[in-house]
GULOFI-271581 format. One record per atom (N, C-alpha, C): x, y, z. Coordinates in steps of 0.02 Angstrom, whole numbers, padded with zeros to 5 digits, always signed. Example, Ala and Ser with C-alpha at 12.3 -4.5 7.8 and 13.67 -1.06 7.14 Angstrom:
REM residues 2
+00660-00284+00390
+00615-00225+00390
+00660-00165+00390
+00642-00112+00354
+00684-00053+00357
+00645+00002+00394
REM end
This chain:
REM residues 81
+00018-00160+04804
-00020-00112+04765
+00023-00088+04707
-00007-00082+04649
+00030-00059+04591
+00037+00017+04592
+00078+00041+04547
+00086+00114+04542
+00020+00147+04521
-00021+00111+04480
-00085+00139+04460
-00127+00155+04521
-00127+00112+04572
-00165+00124+04632
-00140+00185+04670
-00074+00193+04673
-00046+00251+04708
-00064+00315+04671
-00062+00314+04606
-00080+00373+04567
-00153+00390+04576
-00195+00339+04581
-00267+00350+04589
-00281+00388+04653
-00254+00364+04709
-00268+00397+04772
-00238+00467+04775
-00179+00475+04748
-00147+00541+04746
-00187+00589+04702
-00212+00564+04647
-00252+00606+04602
-00317+00628+04633
-00350+00583+04669
-00414+00599+04702
-00402+00653+04755
-00350+00645+04794
-00334+00695+04845
-00319+00762+04813
-00282+00761+04759
-00265+00824+04725
-00327+00860+04700
-00374+00822+04673
-00436+00852+04648
-00476+00883+04705
-00480+00848+04760
-00517+00874+04818
-00486+00939+04842
-00420+00942+04846
-00386+01003+04868
-00392+01059+04817
-00392+01042+04754
-00396+01092+04701
-00464+01127+04700
-00517+01092+04721
-00583+01122+04720
-00586+01187+04761
-00551+01189+04817
-00549+01251+04858
-00517+01308+04819
-00465+01293+04782
-00431+01344+04743
-00475+01370+04687
-00515+01327+04657
-00558+01347+04602
-00609+01399+04624
-00636+01391+04684
-00685+01438+04710
-00655+01508+04715
-00593+01512+04735
-00558+01576+04741
-00558+01613+04674
-00552+01576+04619
-00550+01605+04552
-00620+01609+04520
-00672+01606+04562
-00741+01612+04541
-00762+01556+04493
-00736+01496+04504
-00757+01437+04468
-00798+01394+04516
-00847+01359+04490
-00889+01316+04532
-00871+01244+04520
-00837+01212+04567
-00821+01141+04558
-00884+01098+04566
-00889+01047+04526
-00947+01002+04529
-00936+00948+04581
-00990+00929+04613
-00987+00872+04660
-00984+00806+04621
-01016+00805+04564
-01018+00744+04523
-00950+00734+04489
-00924+00675+04494
-00860+00659+04463
-00863+00591+04430
-00814+00577+04389
-00807+00511+04358
-00737+00486+04376
-00733+00445+04427
-00669+00415+04445
-00659+00352+04405
-00601+00346+04374
-00586+00289+04331
-00531+00248+04365
-00550+00195+04401
-00499+00154+04433
-00463+00111+04381
-00399+00107+04387
-00357+00067+04342
-00376+00081+04269
-00364+00143+04249
-00385+00166+04183
-00358+00122+04127
-00302+00089+04138
-00271+00049+04085
-00315-00009+04062
-00361-00031+04105
-00406-00085+04084
-00456-00061+04031
-00464+00004+04023
-00511+00031+03975
-00478+00052+03909
-00413+00043+03904
-00378+00058+03842
-00381-00005+03799
-00412+00001+03741
-00423-00056+03697
-00367-00061+03645
-00372-00111+03603
-00320-00125+03553
-00308-00066+03506
-00359-00025+03495
-00351+00033+03451
-00315+00091+03485
-00297+00081+03551
-00261+00132+03588
-00305+00186+03617
-00371+00178+03610
-00417+00229+03634
-00452+00205+03698
-00474+00254+03737
-00510+00239+03799
-00583+00222+03781
-00607+00166+03808
-00677+00145+03799
-00705+00128+03868
-00746+00174+03895
-00775+00164+03961
-00831+00112+03958
-00846+00084+04015
-00901+00036+04019
-00967+00073+04033
-01021+00036+04039
-01087+00066+04049
-01090+00109+04112
-01059+00086+04165
-01059+00123+04228
-01024+00191+04220
-00966+00192+04188
-00930+00255+04178
-00969+00302+04133
-01001+00274+04082
-01041+00316+04037
-01099+00348+04075
-01131+00310+04120
-01186+00337+04159
-01161+00394+04203
-01104+00384+04237
-01075+00436+04280
-01057+00498+04239
-01029+00487+04180
-01010+00543+04137
-01072+00582+04115
-01126+00548+04100
-01188+00581+04080
-01214+00625+04138
-01214+00597+04198
-01236+00635+04257
-01193+00698+04266
-01127+00689+04262
-01081+00745+04272
-01091+00798+04218
-01096+00778+04155
-01103+00827+04101
-01171+00862+04104
-01222+00828+04127
-01288+00860+04136
-01283+00915+04188
-01249+00900+04244
-01240+00951+04296
-01196+01008+04271
-01145+00992+04232
-01101+01044+04205
-01142+01092+04161
-01186+01065+04120
-01227+01108+04077
-01273+01153+04119
-01302+01125+04172
-01345+01165+04216
-01306+01222+04249
-01247+01205+04276
-01207+01255+04310
-01181+01308+04260
-01164+01287+04200
-01139+01334+04150
-01193+01386+04134
-01254+01363+04128
-01309+01410+04114
-01318+01459+04172
-01318+01433+04233
-01327+01476+04291
-01269+01524+04302
-01208+01500+04293
-01150+01543+04303
-01146+01596+04248
-01168+01580+04188
-01169+01630+04134
-01214+01688+04154
-01272+01673+04182
-01319+01725+04204
-01287+01768+04259
-01253+01736+04305
-01221+01773+04360
-01166+01818+04333
-01126+01793+04288
-01071+01833+04260
-01097+01892+04219
-01152+01881+04182
-01182+01936+04144
-01211+01989+04191
-01237+01967+04248
-01265+02014+04296
-01211+02056+04329
-01151+02028+04337
-01095+02064+04368
-01066+02116+04321
-01075+02107+04256
-01042+02151+04206
-01075+02219+04202
REM end
């Protein structure tokens, strides 16, 4: 296994554990995520990240949920003020 694989699994575990901490600070972690396995395969000659169709679909789903939660959490925060 390459170092990229080790970083991937360690990163996923870190994110899962961090979600509990976010709730403590009144942040709402999303269930939807975009995991990018072996990210280096998506770095093109121009040095920029270019995701494939699958990653773009996952990103769209995640960002749609983020927008929904942002609207709801804004209402909750305004109600608390």
